[in-house]
N, C-alpha and C positions, 0 to 999 in steps of 0.2 A: 688740730683733735685726731683722732687712736679714731680708726675706721670699727664696727659695732656690728656683733657678729653674736652669734648664738651658742656656739662653739667653737673651738677652733685643735683642730689635731698638726703637730711641729713631726714631719714627715710621709711625706708619702709613697712607704713602704705597702705590703698587703699588712703588716696590723691596719697603716693608718689609712688607707684607702676601707679598711669595713668598717673599720669607725665610722670613716667620715660614710659613708654610704653609709650608713644602718642612724648615723643621722637629720641626715638631708634627705631620704625618702621617707624621714615623719614630722618638718615642715621643716623643718632650721633652720634656720640658715648657717652656713658652715662652710669656710675657710681652713682650705690644707698647706700650710709653710712649708717648701722643703729646699734645704740650704742645696741642694747638685741640681744644674740643670736636667734632670732627666728623673725619672717616679721610677721607682723598683724599691731602692736601699742595695737592700746584700746578696738581693737576686732582682737580674734585669735581664733582655734580651740583646743581645749586640752582633752585628750583622760579618762576617770574614770579606773577603775584596772581593769575593767571585759571588760576593750576595744569598749564602749561603745565614740563616738566621741561625744561631747559637746562645744558649743562656748560660748565663756569672754566678754562680752563685745558687742555690735552691735545684731548679730544674725537673725533679723528677717527683710525683705526684701519682697516688695509687687509691683502688677504694677503698683500702685500707682506715685510710684520711680520711677521719666525715667530714674534718668543716672544710675538706676542699674539694670535698666530694661532694659535699653539696653545692658548693660554687662554679660546680664543670657541671652538674644536672641545670643547674639555673640557669647558665646561661646557653645550653646550648653545646656545648663542646665535650662532650661525654666520645663521639666519634671522630674526633680529634687526635684518641691518642695512639703514640706512637710507643715502640718502645724502646729502652731506654739506651739500651745501648745496641750491636753490636753482639751476638756471643763468640768468644773468643774461639782460635785454632791453637793457640799453642798462649802460653803463660814462660813468665819469668818473675821464680822465685827464690827468695833466699833457700839453702841448701847445707850442707853438712860442709860442702865444699863449699861456700862462698852462692853466685850464683848458678839457676840451669837454666834453662828451657825444658816442656816439661808437658805432654798433652793436656789439652784444655777439662776433660771429659775429667781426667785420670786425678788432678791437680784440684775439680772445685770436690771430688769428691770425697777427697782427704780432709781440703778444707772445711768442709761444712761438716766434716764428722766431727772433726777438733772442735768445732766451734759452738757445735750442738751437745758436748762435753762439755765446754766448760760453764752453760747460759743454761744448761739443764733446771737450776731451780729459777729463771727467773720469776714467772710466778710463782714461784712461793714466797717471793718478797716484794710481785705487784700484782697479786691475786684482782683485782682491778686498776691495773693503767691511768686510769685518769682521778683516780685517788690513790698517790703513790706513797701515802705516811701515814695507810692505812694498819701496815704490820712495823709498826713504826721503831719496834725496839730491836727486831732482821735488820732494817732499811739501815739507823743509826750504823751497826758495828759495818756495815756492805759503803757504807759513805763513805770512814774514812781503815779504805782497805781499794790497797792501789794493785796496778792493773802485773804488778808486779808478783805483790801475794797470793794475789787469787791464783792468776799459772804457776805458781809453785807451790795450791796443791792436788794437782795434777801428774803428776811426774813424767812432765813429758821429753821422749826426747829432743835431745839438740836441734836439730834439725823441726822437731816438729812445735818446736817452742818459737823459733826463727821463724821461721813462717807465722805462723800467732803472733807475738809482740809487732811487729809488725803492720799487722795487719788491721790492729786494732790502735795503734799511736799515730797513726795517721792523723784518723780523728781524732780524737785528746790535742794532736797540737801539744806535748811534753813527752818527757820517759817516762814507761813500764811506771821507773822505783817514784813517780810520784803524779800518774793518771788515777783518776778514782777510774776502778769498774763499773761503778756508780750507776754512770749515764751510760751505758753501753746495754747496761740488764734491763735499763728501764728500756728503752727502744728495740732491748729483741720480745720484750713482752708486748709490749703496743703492737709489736709490726706480725705475730700470730705463735711466737716461742719457741719454732724450728728453722734452720738455717737459710731455707728452699722459702720459708713466704716471707722471714725478715729480707733477706736480698729483691723477691720480689718490689716488695714495702718497699724500702727506699731507693734503689737503683731502676726496677722495671718497666715504669712506662714515662713518659713526659707528652706535652703537646706540644704539636706537628708545628704550631705557629709562633711554638713561647712561651710565656708563662707570661711576657706585657699579654697577651690573648684572651689571658682574663686576669692581669691589672687593670687593661685598660677596660674590660668590661665593669668592673664593678667601680673605678672611680668615675665611668660616664653615671651610673645610675644614680640620683637623686641629686646629679648637676650642681653636683657643691664647687665649690669656687680654689683652683687649683694656684698656686706660685712658686712656681722655680726659682731657685734661685736667690728663698729666698735665709739666709740661715738665723737661728732665731739664738740668744746672745741670752736673755735677762727672760721672764716671770714672775712678773709680781702680784700676789693673792692678796686680794683683803677682803672685807664680811661679803661687803656685794659685790664683787667680780676679780676678773684676771684679765693682766697687760700683759699683749707679750711683742718685745722689741726689739728688732733684726740686726744685725754688723749695716746692713743699712744704712738706718739711721731712719728708717718705718715701724709702727707703733699699734700695735691691733688690740682690741678691748673685746670680753666676752665673760657670758655669765661663767663655763667650768674650760677648762682647756683637757688636749688627750699627747697627753706625751707620745708617739711614739716612735722611739729611735732605739738605736742600739741601749746595752744596757750602759755600754763602756760609755757614752757619750753624756751621760746624767750627770756626774762631777764639771760638767765642764759649759754645763748653764747655770749661769748665773737667777738662780731660783729665793726668791723672798716672800713667804720663812724659807726660810732653808729648809730641806728635803730632812728626814727622819733620817740619822745617823748612823741608825742598821744598813738604811736605802747606797746608803752613800761607801761605808767603807764595805759593800756587797759589792756593788761596782765595780772599788778604787782596786782591791782585789784579782778581780777579774771572771766574770763567769763568762769570756770569750775570753778562746784563743790568744793571748796579744804576744804572738808575734808578725812576721810579716809574713803570712797564708797565703795563699792564690792558687784559685782554679783557675786554667787555661787550655787555654780549648788552640789548638797546634794543626795545622791542617801536612801535610809529607807526600812525598810521593818514594817509591821503591820500598813499600810495604806489602808482597802478596797478603798475609797473611793476617786475622784479624784478631789483638793481642790484647792480654791485660798482667800488666806488671806489677810486679808489686816490690820494687827495690831494699835497699839492704837503710837501717837505719842510720841517717845524721849525711847522707847523701842527696843535692841540691831538687831530683823529683823523689819524689813518697812513690807516689802510681803512676799508671799509665795506663788508658784502658779506648778501641777503637770505640767510638763513638757512635761516628756513621757513616758509609763507601759511600764518597764518587766515583769511584771506576776501580778495575783489578787492580789496576797503579796506585790512588790515588784512595787518602785515606783521611778523618779528622778524629786528632786524637783524646782525650780533657788528660789533661796535667792538674795531679796537688803538689804546692810544691808549700812544703810547713817550716822553712827557716832552715833548711840547707844549701838558697841563695842566697845572692849578694845584692838584689836587686831582683826579682821576681817577670817586672814590670816592661826590662828589658829587653827585646825580642830575642839581640843576640844570643842573650847567656842562656831562655830558654832553649833554641837549636842548640849551643853546643851541651849544654843541659841533657836533649833528647838526646842525643848523637853518642851520647857519655854509655848509651841502652840501646841502638841503634843504628848503632855508624854509618851503616848502607841508606841512610837514608839523607832524602831533600828534603826538610824545612822551604816550604812554598807562602806561609802564614799562621800570625799572630794572635791571639786576642787576649791576653790577661786581662783577670779581677782582680785587683790584690789586696787584702785589708791587713791595710800596718796599722802601727798604734798611731802616728802622721797620722793620716785619713781623720780629719776631723768628725766626720758625718759617720763611723764606722767606729772606730776607737777599740782596733782587733778584731777578731773575724768571726769567724759559726761558732754557735752558745757548748761550751763545754764543761760544766763545773769540775771544781776542782774540791778537795778532800773537804766533807765534811759541809759542802755548803747547803744543799739540800735540807739536812735537818736542823742545820745549825742556824738556816737564814729562814726554809719556807717562804724563795718567791712567789710561786706558783700560789702563793693567796695574798703571805704579806703584802708581796712587791705587786698585790694587783690591787691592792684596797684607794682609797682613794687616799691624797691630804692636801684635805682640805677643800678644792675644787675641784683639783689636779686627776684625775688621772694616767695609767700606763699599759700601753700595749706591746710586748715583744716577747716574739719569737723565745727570747732568752729565759719569760717567768715562764712562760706555759704548763697547765695540767697534763697533759698526752702528751704530745705526740711534738715535745719541749727540743726546743732549732729546727725546727722545719716550717714548711708554709702552712701545714694546718696546724698550728701551732700558735706564730703569728694571726692566722683567721680568730683566731679561738679567741687571746687577747683582746682584739680587733671590738668582737666581740662584747665581752667581759664591758672593755672601758666604755664601748657606747652606750651601754644599758645604764653605768654609772655615773656618765656624766647626762643622762637623759633625766636623772633623777631630780640633779642638781635645778637645771633649766629648768623641769615640769614642778621645783615645789618652790621656786624662784618670783612662777608664775600664778602662784594661788596665793 
């Protein structure tokens, strides 16, 4: 006989933790099933060999992110806020002659001016960022515009073009000619609308004890039951309830279910009845970057400068920056890889790629977080919509709608901070409200 619950939540990242907490604190018997042997999903806190806590995925929080800031306040973590990175002394970036080291202040001033120029109309397209289709006609045109097409409007110099191309496309995980400018425009509008505000909001601060300090507090609140290593394979709905089966052969039943996985996972769960064709088509097209993208923390010795690197497109590492400094000779850097590496989970390959940029350094430790299509629990990297997906599918509304007794929660379909921890929490709140109504309706 299956074990019975009021609500089952599939996935223990921030979306799932939020949904589970919101149900459990209201007295609903809530079960969280997580396929991995850890919680956190695409955002989790790991540890280096020296005991240093490092965040993989996610990481950055800010008071302009309303949902995550409310949770930080709720659990008394506001005093744990620390700078997201060490300000750089020098930047290594594309130039007309290839790559060159430049003064960081000079580089930041130039980059900010260029990006402000490109995104000066962000609030025209998104005057109310949490209603992204408010100016639908304008947004539909923007949704079909590539990064390359948008940049071509501004008659940039060869050097400025190279700088902006790399600054934008390592997040898109696609070439500029294939990437939509729309997601960047959304992030710009929701962050404050100018380069200084945007970079502070998206990279400026993190939690001293990692995102795990917030996630664990949320999971503990309400005491939802959590089972790790339970990969969900089938979800069967009837008029009376839902049965959920796992790869280990266990079956659970509930009145309602929250699917709190990345969108790329949806086609790999056997739903009965099947999910809407529109939802599955969008997921298969890929609302996440479909490359073997990785965020890698690397501890190095022999680099006295605090650095920021934007590499040339197609190289093994797209970006590298100083995250923290342990001594005058030792620091931890963040490195982003989005397709130029054979195996970003291989410490040897990562070390070789870093020495391509910094040949003089000694690599002490490597902690990778890899988001590949072969990872059954992520099926791709962080969210970045393809051309036409926002206006074509309206995932922020349609994909948060119930399908029978099933609700969906993931940062991939958020209304405002899409792709961020804040967006995951937002969708968890919405999904929890929907399934609570299902449970209450059954009890009437």
